[in-house]
KEPAFI-830013 format. One line per 3 residues: their letters; for each residue x, y, z of N, C-alpha, C. Coordinates in steps of 0.001 Angstrom, whole numbers, plus 524288, in hexadecimal, padded with zeros to 5 digits. Example, Ala and Ser with C-alpha at 12.3 -4.5 7.8 and 13.67 -1.06 7.14 Angstrom:
BEGIN
AS = 83386 7E9C6 81E78 8300C 7EE6C 81E78 83390 7F31C 81E78 ~ 83232 7F736 81BA8 83566 7FBDC 81BE4 83264 8001E 81EBE
This chain:
BEGIN
MQT = 82F30 81FA5 8167B 82D33 81C19 81295 82D39 81ECE 80D4D ~ 82F1F 81C00 80975 82F52 81E0C 80424 82A4B 81C8A 80144 ~ 82888 8200B 7FDE0 82403 81EDB 7FA9E 82541 82043 7F4FC
LWI = 82286 81DB0 7F169 82360 81EB7 7EBDF 81E8E 81D1C 7E8D0 ~ 81CEA 8207C 7E532 818EB 81F17 7E15B 81BD3 81D67 7DC76 ~ 81B10 81891 7DAC4 81D8A 8167A 7D614 81A36 8180E 7D168
ETA = 81C76 81AFA 7CDDC 81984 81D1C 7C969 817F2 818F8 7C56C ~ 81B06 814E7 7C4D7 819D4 810E7 7C0F0 8162F 80CC7 7C349 ~ 812E4 80A92 7C009 80F3D 8068C 7C1CF 8122C 8019F 7C361
VAY = 8103A 7FF17 7C765 8125A 7FA12 7C926 80DC2 7F64E 7C98D ~ 80E2D 7F1E0 7C6F8 80A22 7EDD6 7C754 80B3C 7EA9C 7CC30 ~ 807DA 7EB06 7D018 808B0 7E84F 7D50E 806C3 7E2B1 7D4B0
DGS = 80A4D 7DEF9 7D5D5 808DA 7D972 7D5BD 80A26 7D6B2 7DAE2 ~ 80BD3 7D9AC 7DEC4 80D38 7D77F 7E3D4 81310 7D6C2 7E47A ~ 815F0 7D660 7E036 81B9A 7D599 7E096 81E65 7DA77 7E29A
QLR = 81BC6 7DEE9 7E279 81E13 7E3C4 7E468 81E3F 7E3E0 7EA5B ~ 81B47 7E090 7ECE6 81B25 7E064 7F298 81FAE 7DCFB 7F478 ~ 82461 7DF1F 7F3E0 8293E 7DC68 7F525 82CFC 7E02F 7F7C5
AHW = 83042 7DE17 7FB19 83455 7E145 7FD7F 837AB 7E3BB 7F941 ~ 838C2 7E8A5 7F9DD 83C38 7EBBF 7F685 83A25 7ECCF 7F10A ~ 83522 7EBAA 7EFEE 83300 7ED0E 7EACA 83354 7F2F5 7E9FE
ILR = 83212 7F5E7 7EE07 8323D 7FB9B 7ED9C 837D3 7FD79 7ECA0 ~ 83B93 7FB2C 7EF3A 84114 7FC95 7EE56 842AB 7FB59 7E8B8 ~ 84172 7F6A9 7E6EC 8430E 7F504 7E1A4 8406C 7F82D 7DD57
HCG = 83B78 7F982 7DE16 8388A 7FC09 7D9DF 8381D 801ED 7DA5D ~ 8390C 803F5 7DF0E 83862 80999 7DFDE 83D3F 80C3A 7E211 ~ 84103 80921 7E3D3 845CC 80B51 7E5FA 84533 80D8D 7EB78
LEG = 840DE 80C61 7EE1C 8400A 80E56 7F36C 841EF 80A47 7F757 ~ 845C1 80BC6 7FA60 847FF 80849 7FE43 8458D 80960 80393 ~ 843CC 8054E 80630 84173 805F2 80B55 83B8D 8062B 80B0E
DAL = 8392F 807DF 80F6C 8337F 80816 80FBF 83152 80BAB 80B7C ~ 82D89 809A4 8088C 82B66 80CB2 80435 825E6 80AE5 802ED ~ 822F7 80E97 800D9 81DBF 80D9F 7FECA 81DA0 80FD7 7F94E
VGF = 81C4B 80C87 7F581 81BEB 80E52 7F017 81666 80D5A 7EE18 ~ 814CC 810A0 7EA6C 80FC0 8100C 7E7EF 81065 80FC5 7E212 ~ 80CD0 80D12 7DF88 80CDA 80CB0 7D9D8 8076F 80B1D 7D7FF
RGP = 8068C 80BAA 7D2FF 8018B 80A3E 7D0B1 8025E 805D6 7CCD6 ~ 7FEA3 8024C 7CC9C 7FEF8 7FE08 7C8E1 7FAF7 7F9DE 7CA07 ~ 7FAA7 7F605 7C697 7F6FF 7F1BD 7C768 7F8DB 7EE33 7CBD9
CAV = 7F563 7EAC9 7CD83 7F69F 7E713 7D1AA 7F47E 7E1C1 7D02C ~ 7F7BF 7DDD6 7D08A 7F61E 7D866 7CFD7 7F9EE 7D513 7D2F9 ~ 7F885 7D3FF 7D7D4 7FC04 7D114 7DB47 7FB89 7CB46 7DA05
VAA = 7FFEB 7C8F1 7D8AF 80003 7C35D 7D77B 80017 7C044 7DC98 ~ 7FDF5 7BB9B 7DC76 7FD68 7B86C 7E12F 80297 7B7AF 7E40A ~ 806C6 7B6E1 7E12D 80BDD 7B603 7E3A2 80DC1 7BAC3 7E6B0
EMA = 80B9C 7BF64 7E597 80D3C 7C436 7E83A 8095F 7C609 7EC63 ~ 80516 7C33E 7ED33 80138 7C4DC 7F119 80366 7C403 7F690 ~ 8038C 7C834 7F984 80581 7C7DD 7FEE4 80125 7C66C 802A9
DLA = 7FC56 7C7DB 80172 7F7EA 7C6DA 804E3 7F5A9 7C177 803B4 ~ 7F624 7BDE2 8075C 7F443 7B892 80689 7EE60 7B866 8058E ~ 7EB7D 7BC40 8079F 7E5D7 7BC6A 806D8 7E46A 7BD60 80125
DLG = 7E7FA 7BF96 7FE19 7E6DB 7C0C0 7F899 7E7DA 7BC1B 7F4FA ~ 7EAB9 7B83A 7F6DA 7EBBA 7B3A1 7F399 7E69A 7B0C3 7F29E ~ 7E58E 7AF86 7EDC9 7E0B8 7ACDB 7EC6B 7DC05 7B072 7EC0A
GPG = 7DCD2 7B584 7ECF2 7D88B 7B94F 7ECA1 7D7F4 7BB6C 7E725 ~ 7D51C 7BFB9 7E6A4 7D417 7C1EB 7E173 7D8D3 7C486 7DEEF ~ 7DCF0 7C540 7E1E6 7E1A7 7C7BB 7DFD5 7E219 7CD60 7E188
IAG = 7E69E 7CF92 7E093 7E7BB 7D50A 7E1DA 7E954 7D79E 7DCC6 ~ 7E600 7DB1F 7DADA 7E708 7DD83 7D5C4 7E41F 7E2AA 7D542 ~ 7E616 7E5E3 7D1D5 7E3A2 7EACE 7D068 7E655 7ECEC 7CB94
ADM = 7E354 7EF20 7C816 7E57F 7F108 7C329 7E8D1 7F5EC 7C3D2 ~ 7E792 7F91E 7C7C7 7EA35 7FE25 7C868 7EA02 7FFA4 7CE2D ~ 7EE77 7FF44 7D0BF 7EEA4 80045 7D65A 7F317 803FA 7D7B2
VHF = 7F28B 8068F 7DC29 7F6CA 809A2 7DE72 7F8FB 8065B 7E2DD ~ 7FDF2 804EA 7E259 80088 80152 7E5FA 80453 80439 7E97F ~ 80507 80208 7EE2F 808FA 803EF 7F1DB 80BEB 7FF3C 7F3F7
LWE = 81111 7FF9D 7F3EC 81472 7FBAE 7F655 81780 7FE59 7FAA5 ~ 81798 7FBF3 7FF34 81A48 7FE27 803C3 81DF1 7F9FF 805D7 ~ 822CF 7FB65 80667 82695 7F7E2 808CD 8290B 7FAA5 80D6F
SFA = 82913 7F7F9 811E5 82B62 7FA18 816A9 82F48 7F62C 818E1 ~ 833DF 7F81E 81A02 83804 7F4D6 81C1A 8387F 7F545 82205 ~ 83561 7F8B1 8246E 835D5 7F9AE 82A0B 83511 7F4B7 82D3F
HPD = 8314A 7F1A2 82BDF 8302A 7ECE4 82ED7 82CBC 7E969 82B7B ~ 82ED0 7E526 82954 82B98 7E1D3 825F3 827DF 7DE68 82924 ~ 8241A 7E0F4 82B92 82052 7DE61 82EED 81AFA 7DEA3 82C55
LLL = 8185B 7DA31 82BB1 81367 7DA11 828DC 80F22 7DD1B 82BAD ~ 80EFB 7DCEB 830DA 80B04 7DFDB 833B1 80BA8 7E5B6 832BF ~ 81075 7E79F 83304 81177 7ED24 831F8 81024 7EE78 82C47
AVH = 8114D 7EAEA 828B6 81003 7EBD7 8232F 80A1E 7EC4F 82269 ~ 8071B 7E90C 82515 80168 7E957 8249E 7FF6C 7EE75 826FD ~ 801D1 7F038 82B49 80058 7F553 82D79 80164 7F9AF 8297F
RQR = 805EB 7F97E 826ED 8071E 7FD67 822E5 80324 7FD21 81E75 ~ 801BE 7F85F 81CED 7FDFB 7F78D 818BB 7F8B9 7FA0E 81A1B ~ 7F6EF 7F946 81EE4 7F1F1 7FB7D 82093 7F23C 80175 820BF
LLS = 7F6A9 80388 82298 7F74F 80933 822C1 7F75A 80B6B 81D2F ~ 7FA08 808CD 81997 7FA26 80A8D 81420 7F4A7 80A9C 811CD ~ 7F1A5 80696 812D8 7EC4B 8065B 810E3 7E8FE 80AC9 81328
AQA = 7E98B 80BC8 81836 7E6A5 8100E 81AB3 7E844 81557 81872 ~ 7ED4B 81602 81774 7EF28 81AEA 81529 7ED21 81B89 80F95 ~ 7ECD8 8174B 80CA4 7EAB0 8178D 80756 7E4F8 81940 8078C
AEV = 7E205 81738 80B45 7DC8B 818CB 80BE0 7DC27 81E9A 80D2E ~ 7DF98 82085 81094 7DF9B 82614 811F0 7E09E 8296F 80D1F ~ 7E489 827F1 80A0D 7E5D9 82AEE 80555 7E133 82AF5 80199
LRE = 7DEB2 82679 800DF 7DA3A 82634 7FD4F 7D5B9 82997 7FF29 ~ 7D4C3 829AB 8043A 7D08B 82CFE 8064D 7D1C2 832C5 80570 ~ 7D6C2 8342F 80592 7D847 8399E 80493 7D7D9 83B01 7FECC
LAP = 7D957 8375C 7FB61 7D940 83864 7F5C5 7D3CA 837DF 7F369 ~ 7D069 834EC 7F5F9 7CB08 83429 7F418 7C754 834E6 7F8B7 ~ 7C6B3 839D0 7FA73 7C360 83AD2 7FF06 7BDEC 8387D 7FE64
GTA = 7BBF4 8365D 802A3 7B6C8 83405 8028D 7B6C2 82E51 800F0 ~ 7BB48 82C4E 7FF5A 7BBA1 826DA 7FDC9 7BBCA 8236A 802A8 ~ 7B8A0 81F68 802A3 7B868 81BCD 8070D 7BC3F 81752 80632
VRR = 7C146 81860 8072E 7C546 8144F 806DC 7C542 81178 80C15 ~ 7C4BC 80C55 80BDF 7C48F 80927 81098 7C94A 80592 810B5 ~ 7CBC6 80550 81550 7D036 801C7 81605 7CE7D 7FD21 81932
DGD = 7CFC1 7F87F 81750 7CEDE 7F3AC 81A2E 7D419 7F0DD 81A53 ~ 7D6C2 7F135 81EC9 7DC05 7EF00 81F2F 7DFBC 7F209 81BBC ~ 7E208 7EF6A 817EF 7E5AA 7F20D 81462 7E336 7F347 80F18
DLF = 7DE1C 7F246 80E87 7DB6E 7F32F 80991 7D7FF 7F807 809D6 ~ 7D78B 7FAC0 80563 7D41B 7FF40 804DF 7CF91 7FDDD 80142 ~ 7CAEF 7FFEB 80295 7C63B 7FEF7 7FF88 7C354 80414 7FEBB
VGA = 7C094 8047B 7FA69 7BCCF 808A6 7F97D 7B7D1 805D1 7F7F7 ~ 7B3CC 80639 7FB4E 7AF15 80320 7FA7D 7B08D 7FD61 7FAAA ~ 7AEA5 7FA67 7F6DE 7AFE7 7F4CF 7F69D 7B4E3 7F3BF 7F37C
GKL = 7B74A 7F7E1 7F15D 7BBE5 7F732 7EE13 7C0F5 7F73F 7F122 ~ 7C443 7F371 7F00A 7C962 7F328 7F28A 7CD1A 7F6D8 7EFAF ~ 7CF55 7FA7E 7F28C 7D2BE 7FE7B 7F041 7D877 7FCDE 7F058
SIS = 7DA06 7F9AC 7F428 7DF9D 7F8A1 7F4E0 7E0C6 7F2DE 7F5B1 ~ 7E5CC 7F1B2 7F50B 7E802 7ECA1 7F67C 7ECD8 7EDC1 7F9B6 ~ 7EE60 7EA0B 7FD01 7F2EC 7EB02 80045 7F4F3 7E5F3 80297
IAT = 7FA08 7E5DC 80394 7FC88 7E172 80635 80161 7E366 80910 ~ 80270 7E0FE 80D77 80740 7E200 81067 80A00 7DCCB 81120 ~ 80F1D 7DCD6 810A7 81231 7D81C 81176 817A7 7D9BB 81341
VSP = 81AF2 7D5F4 81426 82057 7D715 815AF 8241D 7D3B5 8128F ~ 828CC 7D5BD 8121B 82D2F 7D2C5 80FEB 83114 7D21F 8146C ~ 83550 7CF5E 8139A 83926 7CEF9 817D0 83B82 7D43B 81973
VSA = 83B43 7D82A 81605 83DC5 7DD2B 8174B 83A19 7E1CB 817BF ~ 83529 7E122 8162F 831AF 7E5AB 81615 82BF1 7E422 8167E ~ 828C1 7E819 817BC 82312 7E78F 8177D 82151 7E9F5 81259
LLH = 81D7C 7E78F 80FDA 81BC1 7E92B 80AA8 815D8 7E9D4 80A7E ~ 8141E 7EDF3 807D8 80E89 7EEEB 80720 80D62 7F002 8016D ~ 808EC 7EE2C 7FFAB 806BE 7EFD4 7FAAC 80136 7F1B0 7FBD0
FAV = 7FFF0 7F650 7F9D5 7FAB9 7F887 7FA57 7F977 7FAE3 7F50E ~ 7F4BE 7F9FD 7F31D 7F34B 7FC2B 7EE07 7ED84 7FD7E 7EDF2 ~ 7EC30 8017D 7EAF5 7E6BA 802FB 7EA20 7E58B 802C5 7E44E
NAT = 7E0B3 8017D 7E319 7DEF5 80168 7DDA8 7DEB6 806F9 7DBA2 ~ 7E16D 80802 7D761 7E14A 80D38 7D4FF 7DC86 80DBE 7D16F ~ 7DBCA 809E6 7CE0C 7D752 809CF 7CA76 7D4F3 80458 7CA94
PGG = 7D025 803BE 7C8A0 7CD9C 7FE99 7C8CF 7D031 7FAA3 7C534 ~ 7CF3E 7F5B6 7C67F 7D0C4 7F17A 7C2FF 7D4D0 7EDCF 7C53E ~ 7D443 7E8E0 7C3C0 7D82E 7E4F2 7C4D7 7D7FD 7E26B 7CA33
APV = 7D4B6 7E445 7CDB3 7D484 7E210 7D2FC 7D07F 7DDAB 7D33C ~ 7D196 7D9AC 7D662 7CDF3 7D548 7D6CF 7C985 7D62C 7DABB ~ 7C947 7DAC6 7DD0E 7C538 7DC18 7E0E7 7C309 7E17B 7DF96
PTA = 7BE73 7E2D6 7E19A 7BC5F 7E822 7E0C2 7C009 7EC2F 7E325 ~ 7C120 7F054 7E036 7C4F4 7F42A 7E1F9 7C2C1 7F9B0 7E224 ~ 7C598 7FCEE 7E4DC 7C518 80299 7E4A8 7CA49 80487 7E28D
TLA = 7CA5B 8092E 7E037 7CF28 80B28 7DDDC 7CFF6 810EF 7DF1A ~ 7D4CC 812AD 7DE5E 7D5E4 8183E 7DEE6 7D2B9 81B58 7DAEA ~ 7D1FA 81933 7D63C 7CED9 81BD5 7D23B 7C93F 81CA2 7D42A
DLG = 7C70E 818C4 7D6D3 7C1CD 81945 7D90B 7C181 81DD8 7DCD5 ~ 7C5D7 81EBD 7DFA7 7C601 822D7 7E3A2 7C793 82823 7E16A ~ 7C92B 8283B 7DC6E 7CAFE 82D15 7DA0C 7D059 82EB0 7DC10
VEP = 7D37E 82ADF 7DD9A 7D8AF 82BEE 7DFC5 7DCD7 82A98 7DBBD ~ 7E047 82E53 7DAA9 7E490 82D80 7D6ED 7E8A5 829FE 7D97F ~ 7EA25 825A6 7D6FF 7ED93 821C8 7D96E 7F2DD 823D7 7DB4E
VRF = 7F589 826F9 7D82F 7FAB5 828D8 7D9CD 7FA3B 82C9F 7DE67 ~ 7F63C 82FD1 7DE4C 7F561 83368 7E2B5 7F47D 83057 7E7C3 ~ 7F14A 82C40 7E777 7F05F 828E2 7EBF9 7F57B 8266A 7EDCC
AQA = 7F867 82439 7EA27 7FD47 8217E 7EB88 80124 8252C 7EE25 ~ 801EB 829AF 7EBF0 805B3 82D56 7EE2A 803F8 82F3E 7F38D ~ 7FEE4 83013 7F444 7FCF0 831B5 7F963 7FDBD 82D65 7FD6C
LLQ = 7FCDD 82881 7FBE9 7FD97 82433 7FF93 80361 8235E 800D5 ~ 806BE 823A9 7FCE9 80C59 8232E 7FDE0 80E29 8274C 801D1 ~ 80C72 82C1B 80115 80E00 83051 8049B 80BCE 82F6C 80A17
RVA = 806EA 82DDC 80A76 80482 82D0F 80F99 80754 828C4 812A2 ~ 808AA 8248A 8100B 80B61 82041 812B0 810C5 82203 81481 ~ 81394 824D9 81143 818CD 826B8 812C2 81886 82A50 81784
VEQ = 814B6 82DD7 8178D 8140F 83167 81C01 812AF 82E51 820EE ~ 80F32 82A8F 82074 80D9C 8275A 824F4 8123E 82446 82718 ~ 8155C 821F2 823A7 819D0 81EE5 82572 81DDA 82258 82824
ASI = 81EB0 8270C 8262B 82245 82AB5 828C5 82028 82C2B 82E1F ~ 81B16 82CF0 82E82 818AA 82E37 83381 81929 829AC 8375B ~ 8188C 824F1 83580 81923 82054 838DA 81EBC 81FF1 83AE6
RAA = 8228F 820CB 8376D 82813 820A4 83928 8291C 824CB 83D44 ~ 82707 82980 83C74 827D5 82DC0 84034 82526 82C8A 84560 ~ 8206B 82A66 8453E 81D9B 82914 84A07 8208B 824F2 84D20
RAK = 822D2 82136 84A68 825C2 81D0C 84D05 82AAE 81F2D 84F93 ~ 82D2D 822FE 84D24 83225 82509 84F13 8318E 828C4 853AE ~ 82CF0 82ADE 8548C 82C53 82EBB 858B2 82A23 82C7F 85DC5
VRA = 8298A 82775 85E07 82754 824F5 862A6 82BB4 8229F 865EB ~ 82B92 823C4 86AF7 82F7D 82170 86E73 82D40 81C80 870DF ~ 8309C 81916 87265 82F06 81451 87515 82D34 815A8 87A8E
KGE = 8293A 812F5 87C6C 8276F 813D4 881BF 82BD6 81269 88583 ~ 82CDE 815E3 8892D 8310F 8150D 88CEA 83661 816B1 88AEC ~ 83694 818D0 8861C 83B9D 81A53 883C9 83E1B 81EBE 886EE
WT = 83B30 822D4 887FF 83CFE 8271F 88B42 8384C 82A6B 88CEB ~ 838F9 82D2D 89101 834A7 83074 892E3 83659 83609 89376
């Protein structure tokens, strides 16, 4: 799996959650996870989660975003499993970077106290599975009470690079684990 931290800001509006966006904008062909920093304001036409339609909206003035595209199997159940694993890995990284912080995961969302730290969605296209995961870097712009990396004393780029690396290592480990298992009855 390829990873990349995009140095320039990207304003996330939901249109980035498309097949081949990473290829077109980053030149990475195949399975990839990219991170970037920028504001978030998802327009209704781009909302993938039906539960968010008619709600308070999805927005944040300053967020660290991750987009993951996998071509291995465009299956929504597998994409949601990846989404949950990514969220759990983000919580692990935050606990390491801010020891003593009580980061709580509920499904694919992260919380600190009553503040929502992250947003996330998994979906599929005809050719790939797609994920968006983002954490609030600094306060402002969200329609709900939030927690932020600034609250935790965590530098956003350091967090992003640590999470990108952790996901890449985990995915390599998963591929290796899958390749070393024989089928039952294959040979004795």
